[in-house]
C-alpha distance (Angstrom), angle and dihedral (degrees) to the residues before:
residue distance angle dihedral
M1 . . .
N2 3.78 . .
A3 3.78 119.8 .
R4 3.79 115.2 -105.6
A5 3.76 124.8 -139.8
V6 3.79 130.3 -149.6
R7 3.84 88.3 -106.8
D8 3.82 89.7 60.6
V9 3.81 88.3 65.6
L10 3.82 105.3 27.0
G11 3.81 100.2 28.2
E12 3.77 128.4 -131.5
P13 3.82 114.7 -34.6
E14 3.82 91.7 -113.4
T15 3.81 88.7 62.8
W16 3.81 97.1 48.0
P17 3.80 111.3 121.9
N18 3.76 113.0 -111.7
H19 3.75 113.1 -140.8
L20 3.79 87.7 169.5
H21 3.78 117.7 29.4
V22 3.76 110.6 169.4
A23 3.80 93.9 -162.3
G24 3.81 90.8 57.4
E25 3.80 129.1 -130.6
G26 3.78 123.6 -0.6
P27 3.78 138.7 60.0
T28 3.76 119.8 -26.2
E29 3.81 113.4 -115.9
I30 3.77 97.0 -161.2
R31 3.80 98.1 161.2
G32 3.79 109.2 129.3
A33 3.80 93.8 17.6
T34 3.78 122.7 133.9
I35 3.77 131.7 -153.8
S36 3.81 107.5 -96.2
Q37 3.79 101.0 176.2
V38 3.79 141.2 -0.7
F39 3.77 129.2 -173.6
S40 3.76 139.6 149.8
A41 3.78 130.2 -133.5
G42 3.75 119.2 -177.1
S43 3.80 107.4 -40.3
D44 3.82 93.8 -21.7
I45 3.78 132.7 95.2
A46 3.80 116.9 -154.2
V47 3.81 118.5 -156.3
G48 3.78 124.4 -169.6
T49 3.80 122.8 -165.9
D50 3.77 133.3 -171.1
G51 3.77 137.5 -177.1
G52 3.80 101.7 44.5
A53 3.80 121.6 123.2
C54 3.81 90.0 -101.1
G55 3.79 92.9 55.0
A56 3.78 126.3 -129.5
T57 3.79 119.3 -4.2
F58 3.79 133.3 -172.4
S59 3.79 120.8 -160.4
I60 3.78 131.1 -176.3
F61 3.80 124.0 -155.8
A62 3.80 128.3 -172.2
V63 3.81 109.1 -134.9
E64 3.79 109.6 170.8
D65 3.83 97.5 -172.7
Q66 3.82 106.6 84.2
E67 3.82 95.0 -158.1
L68 3.81 91.0 51.8
R69 3.81 90.7 45.0
D70 3.82 90.4 52.5
R71 3.82 92.3 49.5
I72 3.80 91.5 49.8
E73 3.79 91.6 48.0
R74 3.82 90.9 52.2
A75 3.83 91.9 47.6
L76 3.82 95.3 51.7
R77 3.78 97.4 72.1
P78 3.80 118.4 178.4
G79 3.79 111.5 -104.3
L80 3.82 95.3 33.7
D81 3.78 118.6 123.6
V82 3.82 107.0 -107.4
H83 3.80 92.6 -120.1
E84 3.80 92.3 50.1
A85 3.79 88.5 48.3
A86 3.82 91.2 50.5
A87 3.81 89.6 52.5
A88 3.82 93.8 50.9
E89 3.80 114.4 119.0
I90 3.77 117.1 -116.7
């Protein structure tokens, strides 16, 4: 079985939905951003980023499988570059 990465479930950081996008409408320039917070509530994982050209973002992902959700939450450590975090094995 091949190892899976966070990006295999959540997608590339540039495609993450932005439920809070401080810079307003438009494409998310997330290059250089780091994970600022991660938490789960119910079947959702919330991911906050900071430091990208677009400013702070906050994305919410539905991940029904609790074991997978827990592994993703552990992989997305605050302080990690978003692209490193997306490449983390889960």
